[in-house]
C-alpha positions in Angstrom: -56.5 -3.1 37.4 -55.2 -4.1 40.8 -52.2 -1.8 40.3 -54.6 1.0 39.3 -56.7 0.6 42.4 -53.6 0.4 44.6 -52.0 3.5 43.1 -55.3 5.5 43.6 -54.9 5.1 47.4 -53.9 8.3 49.2 -50.9 6.4 50.6 -49.4 6.1 47.1 -49.0 9.8 46.5 -46.7 12.3 48.2 -49.5 14.7 48.8 -51.6 12.0 50.4 -54.4 12.5 47.9 -56.1 10.1 45.5 -54.4 10.0 42.2 -56.8 10.5 39.2 -58.0 7.3 37.6 -56.3 8.0 34.2 -53.0 8.8 36.0 -53.2 5.6 38.0 -54.3 3.5 35.1 -51.5 4.9 32.8 -48.8 4.4 35.4 -50.0 0.9 36.3 -50.2 -0.2 32.7 -46.8 1.4 32.0 -45.2 -0.5 34.9 -46.9 -3.9 34.2 -46.1 -3.7 30.5 -42.5 -2.7 31.4 -42.8 0.5 29.3 -41.7 3.1 31.9 -43.4 6.0 30.2 -44.7 8.5 32.8 -47.2 11.4 32.8 -46.2 12.6 36.2 -42.9 13.6 37.9 -42.3 10.1 39.3 -40.1 10.9 42.3 -42.1 13.9 43.4 -45.6 12.6 42.7 -45.5 9.0 44.0 -44.7 8.3 47.7 -42.4 5.5 48.8 -45.4 3.2 48.9 -46.3 4.2 45.3 -42.7 3.7 44.1 -42.6 0.3 45.7 -45.9 -0.7 43.9 -44.3 0.5 40.6 -41.3 -1.7 41.3 -43.4 -4.7 42.1 -45.5 -4.2 39.0 -42.4 -3.8 36.8 -40.9 -7.0 38.2 -44.1 -9.0 37.6 -44.4 -7.5 34.1 -40.8 -8.4 33.3 -41.2 -12.0 34.3 -44.1 -12.2 32.0 -47.7 -13.0 32.6 -47.4 -16.6 31.6 -44.1 -17.2 33.2 -45.2 -15.5 36.4 -48.4 -17.6 36.5 -46.4 -20.8 35.9 -44.0 -19.9 38.7 -47.0 -19.5 41.1 -48.5 -22.8 39.9 -45.2 -24.5 40.3 -44.7 -23.1 43.8 -48.2 -24.0 45.0 -48.8 -27.4 43.4 -45.2 -28.5 42.7 -46.3 -29.7 39.3 -47.6 -28.3 36.0 -50.4 -29.7 33.8 -49.7 -30.3 30.1 -51.8 -27.3 29.1 -49.8 -24.9 31.3 -46.5 -26.4 30.1 -47.6 -25.8 26.5 -48.6 -22.2 27.3 -45.2 -21.4 28.8 -43.5 -23.2 25.9 -45.3 -20.8 23.5 -43.7 -17.9 25.3 -40.3 -19.5 25.7 -39.8 -20.7 22.1 -37.3 -23.6 22.0 -38.0 -25.4 25.4 -39.8 -28.6 25.2 -42.7 -29.3 27.7 -40.5 -31.5 29.8 -38.1 -28.6 30.2 -40.5 -26.1 31.7 -39.6 -26.8 35.4 -35.9 -26.3 34.6 -36.7 -23.2 32.5 -38.6 -21.5 35.3 -35.8 -22.2 37.8 -33.3 -20.7 35.4 -35.4 -17.7 34.7 -35.8 -16.9 38.4 -32.1 -17.4 39.1 -31.0 -15.3 36.2 -33.3 -12.4 37.1 -32.2 -12.3 40.7 -28.5 -12.8 40.0 -28.4 -10.0 37.3 -30.4 -7.6 39.4 -28.2 -8.3 42.5 -25.0 -7.6 40.6 -26.3 -4.4 39.2 -27.6 -3.3 42.6 -24.3 -4.0 44.3 -22.2 -2.0 41.8 -24.6 1.0 41.6 -25.0 1.0 45.4 -21.3 1.2 46.0 -20.9 3.9 43.4 -23.7 6.1 44.8 -22.4 5.6 48.4 -18.7 6.2 47.7 -18.7 8.8 44.9 -22.0 10.7 45.4 -22.2 10.6 49.2 -25.6 8.9 49.3 -26.5 7.4 52.7 -26.2 3.6 52.5 -30.0 3.0 52.7 -30.7 5.6 50.0 -28.0 4.3 47.7 -29.4 0.7 48.1 -33.0 1.8 47.4 -32.0 3.9 44.3 -29.7 1.1 43.0 -32.4 -1.6 43.5 -35.1 0.5 41.9 -33.1 1.3 38.8 -31.7 -2.2 38.5 -35.2 -3.7 38.5 -36.2 -1.1 35.9 -33.2 -1.7 33.7 -33.2 -5.5 33.6 -37.0 -5.6 33.1 -36.9 -3.0 30.4 -38.8 -0.5 32.4 -38.0 3.2 32.3 -39.2 4.7 35.6 -36.6 6.7 37.5 -36.2 8.2 40.9 -34.8 11.3 39.2 -36.9 13.8 37.4 -34.6 13.9 34.5 -33.8 10.2 34.3 -30.1 9.3 34.2 -29.0 12.7 32.8 -27.3 13.4 36.1 -25.0 10.4 35.7 -24.0 11.1 32.1 -20.4 10.1 31.6 -20.3 7.9 34.7 -19.4 4.3 33.6 -20.0 2.9 37.0 -23.6 3.8 36.8 -24.4 3.6 33.2 -22.6 0.5 32.1 -24.1 -1.9 34.7 -27.6 -0.7 33.9 -26.9 -0.8 30.2 -25.5 -4.4 30.2 -28.3 -5.5 32.5 -30.8 -4.1 30.1 -29.1 -5.8 27.2 -29.1 -9.2 29.0 -32.8 -8.8 29.9 -33.6 -7.9 26.3 -32.0 -10.9 24.8 -34.7 -13.3 25.9 -34.3 -16.3 28.1 -34.2 -19.0 25.4 -31.5 -17.3 23.4 -29.6 -16.4 26.6 -29.6 -19.9 28.0 -28.6 -21.6 24.7 -25.8 -19.1 24.2 -24.5 -19.7 27.7 -24.6 -23.5 27.3 -22.8 -23.4 23.9 -20.7 -20.3 24.1 -17.6 -22.2 22.9 -19.3 -23.3 19.6 -21.8 -20.6 18.5 -22.0 -22.3 15.1 -24.2 -24.9 16.8 -26.7 -22.4 18.1 -30.2 -22.6 16.8 -31.5 -20.2 14.2 -33.5 -18.1 16.8 -30.5 -17.7 19.0 -28.2 -16.8 16.1 -30.6 -14.2 14.9 -31.2 -12.8 18.4 -27.5 -12.6 19.5 -25.9 -11.5 16.3 -28.8 -9.3 15.4 -28.6 -7.5 18.7 -24.9 -7.0 18.2 -25.4 -5.5 14.7 -28.2 -3.2 15.9 -26.1 -2.0 18.9 -22.9 -1.4 17.0 -24.3 0.2 13.9 -27.0 2.1 15.8 -24.4 3.5 18.2 -22.2 4.6 15.2 -25.1 6.4 13.5 -26.1 8.1 16.8 -22.5 9.2 17.3 -22.3 10.6 13.8 -25.6 12.5 14.2 -24.9 13.9 17.6 -21.1 14.3 17.6 -21.1 18.1 17.5 -24.4 18.7 19.3 -23.5 20.5 22.5 -26.9 19.8 24.0 -26.5 16.0 23.8 -23.0 14.4 23.6 -21.0 17.2 22.0 -19.8 18.5 25.4 -18.0 15.3 26.3 -14.7 13.9 25.3 -14.4 10.9 22.9 -14.9 8.2 25.7 -17.8 10.1 27.2 -19.5 10.5 23.7 -19.1 6.8 22.9 -20.4 5.6 26.3 -23.4 8.0 26.3 -24.3 7.1 22.8 -24.0 3.4 23.4 -25.9 3.6 26.7 -28.7 5.7 25.3 -29.1 3.5 22.3 -29.1 0.2 24.3 -31.4 1.5 27.0 -33.5 3.6 24.6 -34.6 0.6 22.6 -35.8 -1.3 25.6 -35.6 0.3 29.1 -36.4 3.9 28.1 -33.9 5.6 30.4 -32.9 9.1 29.3 -29.1 9.3 29.2 -29.1 12.1 26.6 -31.8 14.8 26.6 -34.3 13.3 24.0 -35.9 16.6 23.2 -32.5 18.0 22.4 -31.5 15.5 19.8 -31.1 16.4 16.2 -34.0 15.4 13.9 -31.9 12.8 12.1 -31.6 10.9 15.4 -35.3 10.3 15.8 -35.8 7.9 12.9 -33.0 5.7 14.2 -34.6 5.6 17.7 -38.1 5.0 16.3 -36.8 2.1 14.1 -34.9 0.5 17.0 -37.8 0.8 19.4 -40.1 -0.8 16.9 -37.7 -3.7 16.4 -37.3 -4.2 20.2 -35.4 -7.1 21.8 -35.3 -10.8 21.7 -38.3 -13.2 21.8 -39.5 -14.2 25.3 -37.6 -11.3 26.7 -38.6 -8.3 28.9 -38.7 -6.0 25.8 -41.4 -5.3 23.4 -41.4 -4.5 19.7 -41.7 -7.0 16.8 -38.5 -8.7 18.1 -35.0 -8.9 16.7 -35.7 -12.4 15.4 -38.7 -11.3 13.4 -36.8 -8.4 11.8 -33.8 -10.3 10.8 -35.8 -13.3 9.6 -37.6 -11.0 7.2 -34.3 -9.6 6.1 -33.2 -13.1 5.2 -36.5 -13.6 3.4 -35.8 -10.5 1.3 -32.2 -11.6 0.6 -33.4 -15.0 -0.6 -36.0 -13.5 -2.8 -33.5 -11.1 -4.4 -31.1 -13.9 -5.1 -33.9 -16.1 -6.5 -33.3 -18.8 -3.8 -36.0 -21.4 -3.4 -35.4 -21.6 0.4 -34.6 -19.2 3.1 -31.5 -20.4 4.9 -29.9 -19.1 8.1 -26.6 -20.7 9.1 -27.0 -23.8 7.0 -30.6 -24.3 8.3 -33.7 -23.9 6.2 -36.3 -21.8 7.8 -39.8 -23.2 7.8 -42.4 -21.5 5.6 -44.7 -21.2 8.6 -42.1 -19.2 10.6 -41.7 -16.8 7.6 -45.5 -16.2 7.5 -45.6 -15.7 11.3 -42.8 -13.1 11.1 -44.6 -11.3 8.3 -47.9 -11.4 10.1 -46.5 -10.0 13.3 -44.5 -7.2 11.5 -47.4 -6.0 9.3 -50.0 -6.1 12.1 -47.5 -4.1 14.3 -47.0 -1.5 11.5 -50.8 -1.2 11.2 -51.2 -0.6 14.9 -48.5 2.1 14.9 -49.9 3.8 11.9 -53.4 3.8 13.3 -52.2 4.9 16.7 -50.3 7.8 15.2 -53.3 8.9 13.1 -55.6 8.8 16.2 -53.1 10.7 18.4 -52.7 13.5 15.8 -56.5 13.5 15.4 -56.9 13.9 19.2 -54.3 16.6 19.7 -54.9 18.5 16.3 -51.6 20.3 16.6 -48.8 17.9 17.4 -46.0 17.4 14.9 -46.0 14.1 13.0 -42.6 12.8 14.2 -43.5 13.6 17.8 -46.7 11.6 17.6 -45.0 8.8 15.8 -42.2 8.7 18.4 -44.6 8.6 21.3 -46.9 5.9 19.7 -43.9 3.7 18.7 -42.4 4.0 22.2 -45.7 3.1 23.8 -46.5 0.1 21.5 -42.9 -1.2 21.7 -42.9 -0.7 25.5 -39.6 1.2 25.2 -40.7 4.1 27.3 -38.7 7.0 25.8 -40.6 10.2 25.4 -40.2 13.5 23.7 -42.3 15.0 26.5 -45.6 14.7 24.7 -47.4 12.2 27.0 -47.8 14.5 30.1 -49.4 17.3 28.1 -51.9 15.1 26.3 -55.6 15.2 27.1 -57.2 12.2 28.9 -58.2 10.7 25.5 -54.6 10.8 24.3 -53.2 9.2 27.5 -55.9 6.5 27.3 -54.8 5.8 23.7 -51.2 5.4 24.8 -52.4 3.2 27.7 -54.1 1.0 25.2 -51.1 0.8 23.0 -48.8 -0.2 25.9 -51.3 -3.0 26.8 -51.5 -4.2 23.1 -47.7 -3.9 22.8 -47.1 -6.1 25.8 -49.9 -8.6 25.4 -50.8 -8.4 21.7 -47.7 -9.9 19.9 -47.3 -12.5 22.7 -51.0 -13.6 22.3 -50.8 -13.5 18.5 -47.6 -15.6 18.6 -49.1 -18.1 21.0 -52.3 -18.3 18.9 -50.3 -19.0 15.7 -48.1 -21.5 17.4 -50.8 -23.5 19.2 -53.6 -23.3 16.6 -52.0 -24.6 13.4 -54.1 -26.9 11.2 -53.7 -28.8 8.0 -56.1 -28.9 5.1 -56.7 -32.1 3.3 -56.8 -30.3 0.0 -55.1 -27.5 -1.9 -56.5 -24.9 -4.4 -55.0 -24.5 -7.9 -51.9 -22.2 -7.9 -51.8 -18.8 -9.5 -49.0 -16.2 -9.5 -50.3 -12.6 -9.4 -48.0 -9.7 -10.5 -46.0 -8.4 -7.6 -44.1 -5.1 -7.7 
């Protein structure tokens, strides 16, 4: 709401007029939830002040509401109470209460270091290869680096990153920054500490790291196959350009929402792939949304164990607790329900929109991915408010649900008689 009020100031728009309430609310929610979906032409609608506000909101949203609050408390009081430590622990999975101070310091250092590296590389490229003035190159690089690492999708260019298609010095730093931001701090830190012996990683880290690799590799191959001969997407490039554009679009599309390939020019077989990857999202306690990679692959191991008739679900010689399996199933099914309901309501509001376009837009909003088939700007106010609600639920809902499940477990002193209903 603070962001909405600030964006409604005349100073925030290029024309010096008050932005409409729905426009300011949508943009503020999109930035804070690190979605990056826009209903205006961002570089031509918002002034420098407005763009700075969007950058700040994206940075705060990427750090996370709980993590950001804990950083403020730590700075002001120099200590955290047990309750605040437990709240941060719920968002940051495998860190114990005594590790919160170290966790927060590592988060701040990682964010600043990654964004600084991306900014330096992209600034140099824009200055030396595109003849940008140094100050403009620095501003553009900083804006897009913050957006990429925090999984936002706002851009200073009307057509996203389409103008840099085929340029590895622009796309690859932003892509790898987005991948790192999307892994999640617990998995990233554990992998960095034990990179020599990945066999000793925890279950969550293994599922996140290797699951992300699988999704990126196979997703890129499928997108390459689908778009290889499409002249409106990657078909006009040589083999290296095709591979890089497909990889960058897939990696950034499932989290940051940057447009490297014209999304509305993709072949229809590419949309189910992007919808599925957006719905899965990134790692737990990361800047991305979705049901999370850990949830998806944990459910895959549950299915595999059931098909084999195994009594336990095991991942890397570790038995997965039944409570974790139930949490994953709960998050996944509730998320499916939200997407289905959101798609139904959006079609009901518009009356004429195609199903796949509505599903794409709703999934992108809920998973805070930010990709768009161009539907959001043309929606009536009711439709834009629906997407605003989905972005808010996508950012806060799964996190709140996970915290509630983790911190409110209870044990019964009795059990009911068992019965096995027919399944399937």
